[in-house]
PDB file of N, CA, C, O and CB in Angstrom:
ATOM      1  N   MET A   1      37.927-106.594-144.963  1.00  0.00           N
ATOM      2  CA  MET A   1      38.651-107.591-144.197  1.00  0.00           C
ATOM      3  C   MET A   1      38.205-107.542-142.735  1.00  0.00           C
ATOM      4  O   MET A   1      37.977-106.469-142.176  1.00  0.00           O
ATOM      5  CB  MET A   1      40.176-107.368-144.312  1.00  0.00           C
ATOM      6  N   ALA A   2      38.088-108.687-142.149  1.00  0.00           N
ATOM      7  CA  ALA A   2      37.681-108.792-140.752  1.00  0.00           C
ATOM      8  C   ALA A   2      38.762-108.209-139.844  1.00  0.00           C
ATOM      9  O   ALA A   2      39.938-108.150-140.206  1.00  0.00           O
ATOM     10  CB  ALA A   2      37.396-110.261-140.377  1.00  0.00           C
ATOM     11  N   TYR A   3      38.341-107.786-138.676  1.00  0.00           N
ATOM     12  CA  TYR A   3      39.283-107.273-137.692  1.00  0.00           C
ATOM     13  C   TYR A   3      39.930-108.444-136.952  1.00  0.00           C
ATOM     14  O   TYR A   3      39.345-109.521-136.836  1.00  0.00           O
ATOM     15  CB  TYR A   3      38.576-106.315-136.696  1.00  0.00           C
ATOM     16  N   ILE A   4      41.140-108.215-136.459  1.00  0.00           N
ATOM     17  CA  ILE A   4      41.828-109.175-135.594  1.00  0.00           C
ATOM     18  C   ILE A   4      42.275-108.425-134.350  1.00  0.00           C
ATOM     19  O   ILE A   4      42.357-107.196-134.362  1.00  0.00           O
ATOM     20  CB  ILE A   4      43.051-109.853-136.328  1.00  0.00           C
ATOM     21  N   ILE A   5      42.562-109.146-133.284  1.00  0.00           N
ATOM     22  CA  ILE A   5      43.034-108.525-132.045  1.00  0.00           C
ATOM     23  C   ILE A   5      44.480-108.947-131.825  1.00  0.00           C
ATOM     24  O   ILE A   5      44.796-110.136-131.782  1.00  0.00           O
ATOM     25  CB  ILE A   5      42.137-108.927-130.821  1.00  0.00           C
ATOM     26  N   SER A   6      45.348-107.955-131.688  1.00  0.00           N
ATOM     27  CA  SER A   6      46.774-108.224-131.526  1.00  0.00           C
ATOM     28  C   SER A   6      47.108-108.674-130.107  1.00  0.00           C
ATOM     29  O   SER A   6      46.249-108.684-129.226  1.00  0.00           O
ATOM     30  CB  SER A   6      47.583-106.986-131.879  1.00  0.00           C
ATOM     31  N   ASP A   7      48.356-109.041-129.904  1.00  0.00           N
ATOM     32  CA  ASP A   7      48.823-109.455-128.593  1.00  0.00           C
ATOM     33  C   ASP A   7      48.881-108.286-127.602  1.00  0.00           C
ATOM     34  O   ASP A   7      49.178-108.488-126.425  1.00  0.00           O
ATOM     35  CB  ASP A   7      50.188-110.098-128.716  1.00  0.00           C
ATOM     36  N   ASP A   8      48.601-107.070-128.070  1.00  0.00           N
ATOM     37  CA  ASP A   8      48.541-105.907-127.179  1.00  0.00           C
ATOM     38  C   ASP A   8      47.311-105.946-126.282  1.00  0.00           C
ATOM     39  O   ASP A   8      47.204-105.164-125.338  1.00  0.00           O
ATOM     40  CB  ASP A   8      48.545-104.617-127.993  1.00  0.00           C
ATOM     41  N   CYS A   9      46.380-106.853-126.574  1.00  0.00           N
ATOM     42  CA  CYS A   9      45.122-106.980-125.823  1.00  0.00           C
ATOM     43  C   CYS A   9      45.396-107.156-124.332  1.00  0.00           C
ATOM     44  O   CYS A   9      46.232-107.964-123.928  1.00  0.00           O
ATOM     45  CB  CYS A   9      44.293-108.169-126.353  1.00  0.00           C
ATOM     46  N   ILE A  10      44.667-106.378-123.519  1.00  0.00           N
ATOM     47  CA  ILE A  10      44.803-106.476-122.061  1.00  0.00           C
ATOM     48  C   ILE A  10      43.609-107.197-121.430  1.00  0.00           C
ATOM     49  O   ILE A  10      43.442-107.172-120.210  1.00  0.00           O
ATOM     50  CB  ILE A  10      44.948-105.077-121.450  1.00  0.00           C
ATOM     51  N   SER A  11      42.798-107.827-122.241  1.00  0.00           N
ATOM     52  CA  SER A  11      41.636-108.627-121.799  1.00  0.00           C
ATOM     53  C   SER A  11      40.650-107.853-120.930  1.00  0.00           C
ATOM     54  O   SER A  11      40.132-108.383-119.947  1.00  0.00           O
ATOM     55  CB  SER A  11      42.114-109.835-121.032  1.00  0.00           C
ATOM     56  N   CYS A  12      40.392-106.598-121.297  1.00  0.00           N
ATOM     57  CA  CYS A  12      39.468-105.783-120.514  1.00  0.00           C
ATOM     58  C   CYS A  12      38.004-106.032-120.903  1.00  0.00           C
ATOM     59  O   CYS A  12      37.101-105.778-120.106  1.00  0.00           O
ATOM     60  CB  CYS A  12      39.805-104.309-120.689  1.00  0.00           C
ATOM     61  N   GLY A  13      37.768-106.530-122.128  1.00  0.00           N
ATOM     62  CA  GLY A  13      36.410-106.818-122.572  1.00  0.00           C
ATOM     63  C   GLY A  13      35.677-105.661-123.212  1.00  0.00           C
ATOM     64  O   GLY A  13      34.523-105.818-123.609  1.00  0.00           O
ATOM     65  N   ALA A  14      36.304-104.507-123.327  1.00  0.00           N
ATOM     66  CA  ALA A  14      35.633-103.353-123.924  1.00  0.00           C
ATOM     67  C   ALA A  14      35.220-103.633-125.362  1.00  0.00           C
ATOM     68  O   ALA A  14      34.147-103.207-125.790  1.00  0.00           O
ATOM     69  CB  ALA A  14      36.541-102.128-123.873  1.00  0.00           C
ATOM     70  N   CYS A  15      36.044-104.333-126.102  1.00  0.00           N
ATOM     71  CA  CYS A  15      35.730-104.622-127.503  1.00  0.00           C
ATOM     72  C   CYS A  15      34.509-105.528-127.614  1.00  0.00           C
ATOM     73  O   CYS A  15      33.641-105.307-128.459  1.00  0.00           O
ATOM     74  CB  CYS A  15      36.934-105.272-128.198  1.00  0.00           C
ATOM     75  N   ALA A  16      34.442-106.539-126.769  1.00  0.00           N
ATOM     76  CA  ALA A  16      33.310-107.472-126.797  1.00  0.00           C
ATOM     77  C   ALA A  16      32.017-106.752-126.454  1.00  0.00           C
ATOM     78  O   ALA A  16      30.980-107.002-127.067  1.00  0.00           O
ATOM     79  CB  ALA A  16      33.541-108.638-125.822  1.00  0.00           C
ATOM     80  N   ALA A  17      32.077-105.869-125.485  1.00  0.00           N
ATOM     81  CA  ALA A  17      30.886-105.117-125.087  1.00  0.00           C
ATOM     82  C   ALA A  17      30.424-104.179-126.198  1.00  0.00           C
ATOM     83  O   ALA A  17      29.231-103.899-126.315  1.00  0.00           O
ATOM     84  CB  ALA A  17      31.163-104.319-123.811  1.00  0.00           C
ATOM     85  N   GLY A  18      31.359-103.691-127.014  1.00  0.00           N
ATOM     86  CA  GLY A  18      31.022-102.750-128.074  1.00  0.00           C
ATOM     87  C   GLY A  18      30.650-103.387-129.397  1.00  0.00           C
ATOM     88  O   GLY A  18      30.218-102.687-130.313  1.00  0.00           O
ATOM     89  N   CYS A  19      30.807-104.699-129.523  1.00  0.00           N
ATOM     90  CA  CYS A  19      30.536-105.374-130.791  1.00  0.00           C
ATOM     91  C   CYS A  19      29.031-105.574-130.984  1.00  0.00           C
ATOM     92  O   CYS A  19      28.386-106.240-130.174  1.00  0.00           O
ATOM     93  CB  CYS A  19      31.268-106.731-130.847  1.00  0.00           C
ATOM     94  N   PRO A  20      28.467-105.000-132.058  1.00  0.00           N
ATOM     95  CA  PRO A  20      27.015-105.115-132.267  1.00  0.00           C
ATOM     96  C   PRO A  20      26.544-106.501-132.710  1.00  0.00           C
ATOM     97  O   PRO A  20      25.350-106.789-132.641  1.00  0.00           O
ATOM     98  CB  PRO A  20      26.583-104.113-133.286  1.00  0.00           C
ATOM     99  N   VAL A  21      27.451-107.359-133.161  1.00  0.00           N
ATOM    100  CA  VAL A  21      27.057-108.681-133.638  1.00  0.00           C
ATOM    101  C   VAL A  21      27.624-109.807-132.763  1.00  0.00           C
ATOM    102  O   VAL A  21      27.561-110.979-133.134  1.00  0.00           O
ATOM    103  CB  VAL A  21      27.513-108.866-135.078  1.00  0.00           C
ATOM    104  N   GLU A  22      28.167-109.450-131.625  1.00  0.00           N
ATOM    105  CA  GLU A  22      28.712-110.418-130.660  1.00  0.00           C
ATOM    106  C   GLU A  22      29.718-111.374-131.309  1.00  0.00           C
ATOM    107  O   GLU A  22      29.679-112.581-131.073  1.00  0.00           O
ATOM    108  CB  GLU A  22      27.575-111.222-130.025  1.00  0.00           C
ATOM    109  N   ALA A  23      30.621-110.819-132.132  1.00  0.00           N
ATOM    110  CA  ALA A  23      31.626-111.618-132.823  1.00  0.00           C
ATOM    111  C   ALA A  23      32.894-111.796-132.001  1.00  0.00           C
ATOM    112  O   ALA A  23      33.822-112.477-132.436  1.00  0.00           O
ATOM    113  CB  ALA A  23      31.966-110.984-134.147  1.00  0.00           C
ATOM    114  N   ILE A  24      32.943-111.194-130.821  1.00  0.00           N
ATOM    115  CA  ILE A  24      34.162-111.217-130.007  1.00  0.00           C
ATOM    116  C   ILE A  24      33.926-112.024-128.736  1.00  0.00           C
ATOM    117  O   ILE A  24      32.915-111.867-128.051  1.00  0.00           O
ATOM    118  CB  ILE A  24      34.616-109.779-129.657  1.00  0.00           C
ATOM    119  N   SER A  25      34.887-112.888-128.446  1.00  0.00           N
ATOM    120  CA  SER A  25      34.799-113.704-127.234  1.00  0.00           C
ATOM    121  C   SER A  25      36.171-113.780-126.566  1.00  0.00           C
ATOM    122  O   SER A  25      37.198-113.490-127.180  1.00  0.00           O
ATOM    123  CB  SER A  25      34.270-115.130-127.562  1.00  0.00           C
ATOM    124  N   GLU A  26      36.160-114.173-125.306  1.00  0.00           N
ATOM    125  CA  GLU A  26      37.409-114.279-124.564  1.00  0.00           C
ATOM    126  C   GLU A  26      38.134-115.548-124.991  1.00  0.00           C
ATOM    127  O   GLU A  26      37.578-116.645-124.948  1.00  0.00           O
ATOM    128  CB  GLU A  26      37.151-114.278-123.034  1.00  0.00           C
ATOM    129  N   GLY A  27      39.378-115.378-125.402  1.00  0.00           N
ATOM    130  CA  GLY A  27      40.196-116.510-125.806  1.00  0.00           C
ATOM    131  C   GLY A  27      41.228-116.829-124.743  1.00  0.00           C
ATOM    132  O   GLY A  27      41.055-116.478-123.575  1.00  0.00           O
ATOM    133  N   ASP A  28      42.274-117.476-125.133  1.00  0.00           N
ATOM    134  CA  ASP A  28      43.340-117.872-124.226  1.00  0.00           C
ATOM    135  C   ASP A  28      44.334-116.723-124.072  1.00  0.00           C
ATOM    136  O   ASP A  28      45.261-116.591-124.872  1.00  0.00           O
ATOM    137  CB  ASP A  28      44.051-119.149-124.736  1.00  0.00           C
ATOM    138  N   GLY A  29      44.145-115.903-123.058  1.00  0.00           N
ATOM    139  CA  GLY A  29      45.047-114.790-122.805  1.00  0.00           C
ATOM    140  C   GLY A  29      44.685-113.488-123.478  1.00  0.00           C
ATOM    141  O   GLY A  29      45.251-112.447-123.142  1.00  0.00           O
ATOM    142  N   LYS A  30      43.763-113.513-124.412  1.00  0.00           N
ATOM    143  CA  LYS A  30      43.296-112.295-125.074  1.00  0.00           C
ATOM    144  C   LYS A  30      41.943-112.578-125.716  1.00  0.00           C
ATOM    145  O   LYS A  30      41.537-113.733-125.849  1.00  0.00           O
ATOM    146  CB  LYS A  30      44.326-111.798-126.141  1.00  0.00           C
ATOM    147  N   PHE A  31      41.260-111.527-126.105  1.00  0.00           N
ATOM    148  CA  PHE A  31      39.973-111.687-126.790  1.00  0.00           C
ATOM    149  C   PHE A  31      40.221-112.003-128.264  1.00  0.00           C
ATOM    150  O   PHE A  31      41.249-111.624-128.824  1.00  0.00           O
ATOM    151  CB  PHE A  31      39.096-110.402-126.641  1.00  0.00           C
ATOM    152  N   VAL A  32      39.276-112.695-128.881  1.00  0.00           N
ATOM    153  CA  VAL A  32      39.399-113.075-130.287  1.00  0.00           C
ATOM    154  C   VAL A  32      38.127-112.705-131.040  1.00  0.00           C
ATOM    155  O   VAL A  32      37.042-112.643-130.461  1.00  0.00           O
ATOM    156  CB  VAL A  32      39.687-114.587-130.424  1.00  0.00           C
ATOM    157  N   ILE A  33      38.278-112.463-132.332  1.00  0.00           N
ATOM    158  CA  ILE A  33      37.161-112.081-133.184  1.00  0.00           C
ATOM    159  C   ILE A  33      36.872-113.212-134.164  1.00  0.00           C
ATOM    160  O   ILE A  33      37.781-113.721-134.821  1.00  0.00           O
ATOM    161  CB  ILE A  33      37.464-110.757-133.939  1.00  0.00           C
ATOM    162  N   ASP A  34      35.609-113.600-134.259  1.00  0.00           N
ATOM    163  CA  ASP A  34      35.164-114.595-135.230  1.00  0.00           C
ATOM    164  C   ASP A  34      35.086-113.890-136.585  1.00  0.00           C
ATOM    165  O   ASP A  34      34.179-113.093-136.825  1.00  0.00           O
ATOM    166  CB  ASP A  34      33.769-115.234-134.820  1.00  0.00           C
ATOM    167  N   ALA A  35      36.034-114.186-137.461  1.00  0.00           N
ATOM    168  CA  ALA A  35      36.108-113.506-138.760  1.00  0.00           C
ATOM    169  C   ALA A  35      34.843-113.697-139.586  1.00  0.00           C
ATOM    170  O   ALA A  35      34.477-112.814-140.362  1.00  0.00           O
ATOM    171  CB  ALA A  35      37.306-114.010-139.544  1.00  0.00           C
ATOM    172  N   GLY A  36      34.176-114.823-139.436  1.00  0.00           N
ATOM    173  CA  GLY A  36      32.959-115.079-140.184  1.00  0.00           C
ATOM    174  C   GLY A  36      31.781-114.248-139.723  1.00  0.00           C
ATOM    175  O   GLY A  36      30.859-113.986-140.496  1.00  0.00           O
ATOM    176  N   ALA A  37      31.806-113.833-138.472  1.00  0.00           N
ATOM    177  CA  ALA A  37      30.709-113.040-137.913  1.00  0.00           C
ATOM    178  C   ALA A  37      30.994-111.539-137.956  1.00  0.00           C
ATOM    179  O   ALA A  37      30.067-110.731-137.890  1.00  0.00           O
ATOM    180  CB  ALA A  37      30.443-113.467-136.481  1.00  0.00           C
ATOM    181  N   CYS A  38      32.262-111.164-138.065  1.00  0.00           N
ATOM    182  CA  CYS A  38      32.667-109.747-138.070  1.00  0.00           C
ATOM    183  C   CYS A  38      32.071-109.026-139.274  1.00  0.00           C
ATOM    184  O   CYS A  38      32.160-109.508-140.403  1.00  0.00           O
ATOM    185  CB  CYS A  38      34.212-109.618-138.084  1.00  0.00           C
ATOM    186  N   ILE A  39      31.454-107.851-139.020  1.00  0.00           N
ATOM    187  CA  ILE A  39      30.867-107.058-140.104  1.00  0.00           C
ATOM    188  C   ILE A  39      31.743-105.851-140.450  1.00  0.00           C
ATOM    189  O   ILE A  39      31.326-104.964-141.194  1.00  0.00           O
ATOM    190  CB  ILE A  39      29.456-106.588-139.716  1.00  0.00           C
ATOM    191  N   GLU A  40      32.954-105.829-139.904  1.00  0.00           N
ATOM    192  CA  GLU A  40      33.950-104.808-140.216  1.00  0.00           C
ATOM    193  C   GLU A  40      33.484-103.391-139.910  1.00  0.00           C
ATOM    194  O   GLU A  40      33.796-102.457-140.649  1.00  0.00           O
ATOM    195  CB  GLU A  40      34.326-104.902-141.659  1.00  0.00           C
ATOM    196  N   CYS A  41      32.736-103.232-138.819  1.00  0.00           N
ATOM    197  CA  CYS A  41      32.191-101.919-138.485  1.00  0.00           C
ATOM    198  C   CYS A  41      33.188-101.028-137.747  1.00  0.00           C
ATOM    199  O   CYS A  41      33.057 -99.804-137.775  1.00  0.00           O
ATOM    200  CB  CYS A  41      30.951-102.084-137.649  1.00  0.00           C
ATOM    201  N   GLY A  42      34.188-101.631-137.083  1.00  0.00           N
ATOM    202  CA  GLY A  42      35.190-100.856-136.368  1.00  0.00           C
ATOM    203  C   GLY A  42      34.824-100.484-134.946  1.00  0.00           C
ATOM    204  O   GLY A  42      35.583 -99.782-134.278  1.00  0.00           O
ATOM    205  N   ALA A  43      33.680-100.938-134.470  1.00  0.00           N
ATOM    206  CA  ALA A  43      33.266-100.594-133.105  1.00  0.00           C
ATOM    207  C   ALA A  43      34.275-101.096-132.082  1.00  0.00           C
ATOM    208  O   ALA A  43      34.524-100.429-131.078  1.00  0.00           O
ATOM    209  CB  ALA A  43      31.880-101.176-132.801  1.00  0.00           C
ATOM    210  N   CYS A  44      34.854-102.256-132.324  1.00  0.00           N
ATOM    211  CA  CYS A  44      35.836-102.810-131.389  1.00  0.00           C
ATOM    212  C   CYS A  44      37.069-101.912-131.299  1.00  0.00           C
ATOM    213  O   CYS A  44      37.574-101.653-130.206  1.00  0.00           O
ATOM    214  CB  CYS A  44      36.246-104.230-131.818  1.00  0.00           C
ATOM    215  N   ALA A  45      37.547-101.445-132.434  1.00  0.00           N
ATOM    216  CA  ALA A  45      38.712-100.572-132.460  1.00  0.00           C
ATOM    217  C   ALA A  45      38.423 -99.244-131.770  1.00  0.00           C
ATOM    218  O   ALA A  45      39.293 -98.669-131.116  1.00  0.00           O
ATOM    219  CB  ALA A  45      39.159-100.331-133.896  1.00  0.00           C
ATOM    220  N   ASP A  46      37.198 -98.767-131.923  1.00  0.00           N
ATOM    221  CA  ASP A  46      36.817 -97.494-131.309  1.00  0.00           C
ATOM    222  C   ASP A  46      36.729 -97.580-129.793  1.00  0.00           C
ATOM    223  O   ASP A  46      36.921 -96.572-129.113  1.00  0.00           O
ATOM    224  CB  ASP A  46      35.494 -97.029-131.864  1.00  0.00           C
ATOM    225  N   THR A  47      36.445 -98.756-129.246  1.00  0.00           N
ATOM    226  CA  THR A  47      36.268 -98.882-127.802  1.00  0.00           C
ATOM    227  C   THR A  47      37.506 -99.393-127.072  1.00  0.00           C
ATOM    228  O   THR A  47      37.573 -99.303-125.846  1.00  0.00           O
ATOM    229  CB  THR A  47      35.121 -99.793-127.521  1.00  0.00           C
ATOM    230  N   CYS A  48      38.477 -99.923-127.789  1.00  0.00           N
ATOM    231  CA  CYS A  48      39.658-100.515-127.155  1.00  0.00           C
ATOM    232  C   CYS A  48      40.605 -99.434-126.621  1.00  0.00           C
ATOM    233  O   CYS A  48      41.001 -98.538-127.367  1.00  0.00           O
ATOM    234  CB  CYS A  48      40.401-101.418-128.156  1.00  0.00           C
ATOM    235  N   PRO A  49      40.971 -99.510-125.330  1.00  0.00           N
ATOM    236  CA  PRO A  49      41.853 -98.493-124.752  1.00  0.00           C
ATOM    237  C   PRO A  49      43.318 -98.622-125.193  1.00  0.00           C
ATOM    238  O   PRO A  49      44.094 -97.682-125.020  1.00  0.00           O
ATOM    239  CB  PRO A  49      41.780 -98.566-123.252  1.00  0.00           C
ATOM    240  N   VAL A  50      43.702 -99.765-125.755  1.00  0.00           N
ATOM    241  CA  VAL A  50      45.103 -99.942-126.176  1.00  0.00           C
ATOM    242  C   VAL A  50      45.257-100.142-127.686  1.00  0.00           C
ATOM    243  O   VAL A  50      46.368-100.390-128.153  1.00  0.00           O
ATOM    244  CB  VAL A  50      45.709-101.129-125.450  1.00  0.00           C
ATOM    245  N   GLY A  51      44.190-100.042-128.445  1.00  0.00           N
ATOM    246  CA  GLY A  51      44.266-100.145-129.899  1.00  0.00           C
ATOM    247  C   GLY A  51      44.594-101.534-130.420  1.00  0.00           C
ATOM    248  O   GLY A  51      45.202-101.662-131.483  1.00  0.00           O
ATOM    249  N   ALA A  52      44.204-102.578-129.696  1.00  0.00           N
ATOM    250  CA  ALA A  52      44.547-103.944-130.116  1.00  0.00           C
ATOM    251  C   ALA A  52      43.803-104.408-131.367  1.00  0.00           C
ATOM    252  O   ALA A  52      44.415-105.091-132.188  1.00  0.00           O
ATOM    253  CB  ALA A  52      44.263-104.901-128.994  1.00  0.00           C
ATOM    254  N   PRO A  53      42.528-104.085-131.566  1.00  0.00           N
ATOM    255  CA  PRO A  53      41.851-104.540-132.794  1.00  0.00           C
ATOM    256  C   PRO A  53      42.292-103.727-134.023  1.00  0.00           C
ATOM    257  O   PRO A  53      42.406-102.502-133.966  1.00  0.00           O
ATOM    258  CB  PRO A  53      40.321-104.437-132.623  1.00  0.00           C
ATOM    259  N   SER A  54      42.534-104.429-135.121  1.00  0.00           N
ATOM    260  CA  SER A  54      42.856-103.776-136.380  1.00  0.00           C
ATOM    261  C   SER A  54      42.419-104.677-137.518  1.00  0.00           C
ATOM    262  O   SER A  54      42.157-105.862-137.309  1.00  0.00           O
ATOM    263  CB  SER A  54      44.370-103.453-136.477  1.00  0.00           C
ATOM    264  N   GLN A  55      42.340-104.129-138.712  1.00  0.00           N
ATOM    265  CA  GLN A  55      41.958-104.938-139.865  1.00  0.00           C
ATOM    266  C   GLN A  55      43.165-105.728-140.343  1.00  0.00           C
ATOM    267  O   GLN A  55      44.292-105.235-140.315  1.00  0.00           O
ATOM    268  CB  GLN A  55      41.394-104.052-141.007  1.00  0.00           C
ATOM    269  N   GLU A  56      42.920-106.958-140.781  1.00  0.00           N
ATOM    270  CA  GLU A  56      43.993-107.825-141.264  1.00  0.00           C
ATOM    271  C   GLU A  56      44.631-107.228-142.503  1.00  0.00           C
ATOM    272  O   GLU A  56      45.559-107.813-143.062  1.00  0.00           O
ATOM    273  CB  GLU A  56      43.463-109.234-141.563  1.00  0.00           C
TER     274      GLU A  56
END
């Protein structure tokens, strides 16, 4: 299952910088993950300081 970013996101961009397939972009008030591009590697979850990314 693709990762999603919860409302806990603080818009720091760490997840986007850590994504190897550039599936993460800045959305309206938080970052969002393109489920079709996500390879479920977990890099975003590993780099997020507040634990906002998780698997659906």
